[in-house]
N, C-alpha and C positions, 0 to 999 in steps of 0.2 A: 280319405279311405274310398276305395273303389271295390265294389262287391262283384263277384261273378255268380250268375244264377244259371245253373244247368237244368234245362227242362227235360225230365226223364220220367214223367208220370203216366205216359200214354199206354194204351192197350195194345198197340201194334196190330190193329185190326186188319190192315192190308197184308201183313206178313203171317199172321196166324199163330205167332209165338212171341214172347217178349224179346224184342230186338236188343234191349239194354243188356240182356244176359247172353246173347249169341257171342261165340268166341272167335277172336281173330288173333292168331299168333299166341294162343294160350291165355289170352286175357279177355274179359268181357268188353264189348264195344264201348260201353259207357266209361270204362276205365281210361281209355285213350283220351276222351274229352276232359275228364277230371285231371289227368296228368298234364295235358296241354294248358289248361287254365292255371294249374299250380305253377308250371314252369314259366308262365307269362308274368308272374309276380303280382297277381291280384291279391288284395289285402284279406279277403275272405272268400270262401266258396260255399254256396248253398246249392245242394243237389236236391231237386224236388222229385220225390218218388210218389207213386200212386198205385198203379196196377202191380200186383205181386210185390208190394213195397218191401216186405221182409226179405224176400229172396234177392231183390236188387240190392238193397242195403248190405246184406251179408256177403254179396259177391264182390263188393268194392273194397279197395284198400285206399282209405282217405288220407290225404296229407294233413298236417297239423291244423291248418286254418280252415278246414272243410268240415261240413256236417250235412247230414241228410235231414230233410223235413218232409212230412207227409202231407200230400194234398188229398183230403178225403173226398173231394169232388172231381177227381181226375176224369171220370167218365163224361163230364160235361165238355171237355175239350181243353186245348192248350191254354186258353185265357185263364182258367182257374189255376193252372200250375204257375203261370206268370204272376198272378196275384199272390199266391202262396209264397213264392220266392221273394217277392218284393216285401211282403209283410214280415218275412223272417230276416231280412237284411238288417245289419247293424244300424241303430239310430244315427251313428256317426258317418254312415256312408253318404257320399255326395253324388254317387252315380252307380249304375248297375250295368254290367255287360251281360246280355242274354246270349246263351249258347244252347245249341241243340244236342241232346244226348245221343243222337243217332248220326253224328258226323265224326267218325273216328279219325278222319284225316285232318281235323282242325289243327292248325299250327300255332304254337306259342307266339311266334313272330307276328302273326296276323292279329292276334289279340293285343299284343304289345303295341303294334302300330296304331290301333284304334285308341287305346288308352293314352298313348303318348300324344296323339292329336288332340284328345280332350284336354289333357293337362296343359297343352300349348294354347288353349283358348277356343278350340272347335266345339261346336255343340249348338243346342242342347241334345241333339241326336247325332251320333257319329257311327257311320256304317262302313264296314269293309266292302270294297268293290273290286271284284276279281276280273281284271282286264275289261272293265266296263260293265260287269254283271254284278249288281248289288246282292249281298248275302250276309251271312253271319260271320263274325260277331257284330252285334249292334249294341252300342252303349247309349244309355238314357240318363241324362242329368236328373237329379231328384225333383227338379221343378216340373218335369213332365210325367212323373210317376202317377199323379192323380188321373191323367188321361189314360195311362196304361191300365190302371185299376178299374176303369170303366169299360174295358173291352170284355166282350162276352163270347162264349162258344169256342169254336176251334179256329179262331182267327189269328191269334197271336198279335203281334204289333204292326203287321203290314198295313192295316187300315189307317193307323195313326201316322205312319210314315207317308202314306199316299196323301192324306188329307192336310199334312203340314210340310210340304217339300222345302219351305223356307227354313225349317228347323234343322234340316238334315245336311250334314257335311259328310261327303264320301271320301274315304281314304283309299287311294289306289294301291292294290296289292298285285304284284306281278306273279300270279299263280292261277291255277285252275280253282274253281269253286269247289270246296270240300263236298264230296258226294254225300247225300242222305241215304240211309239204309231203310228202304221202304218195301222192297220185294226180295224174293229169293234170288232173282237175277242180280240185284244190287249186291247181295251178300256174296254170291259166287264171284262176282267181279272184284270185290274187295279182298276176298281170300286169295285171289290170283295176283294181287299187287305186292 
């Protein structure tokens, strides 16, 4: 079993409004990430909410194997959402794919490429690489979850990846890195695509 964990608990401080709820094509930004993860065939999907959790959860249409979990410590940064998601993953899960809730252009094929590489023996960390640029999705074998659980603040998993390059297998993806939604300029650009 491979779990998907969508990190969507942040305060969107740079944007000034909850980016998870901003609409693109009549759907919330976060919905695109959830749908990409579901289409990739992950065994379960944990969507970690925090800031305006009730509004974010109510705006989503979740597929059958998905659920939201609340990160009560969302204000401390991304690491707390990562810990919340890992703690909520099924005990049967052998690995977790981390996805960012502000990347609406995430593609199911990219998620599938990472999980397929893992199932073929790559790991314990498998990361998508977009024409040489590392990005999300990133898969973590359960054996490295204790290292992820030790991360603090707004760092996410990047420090773990940097400190253990020998653990990382990169999967080449022939595409542009899915853009993050951090500013109104990002949003306007995404609306125009």
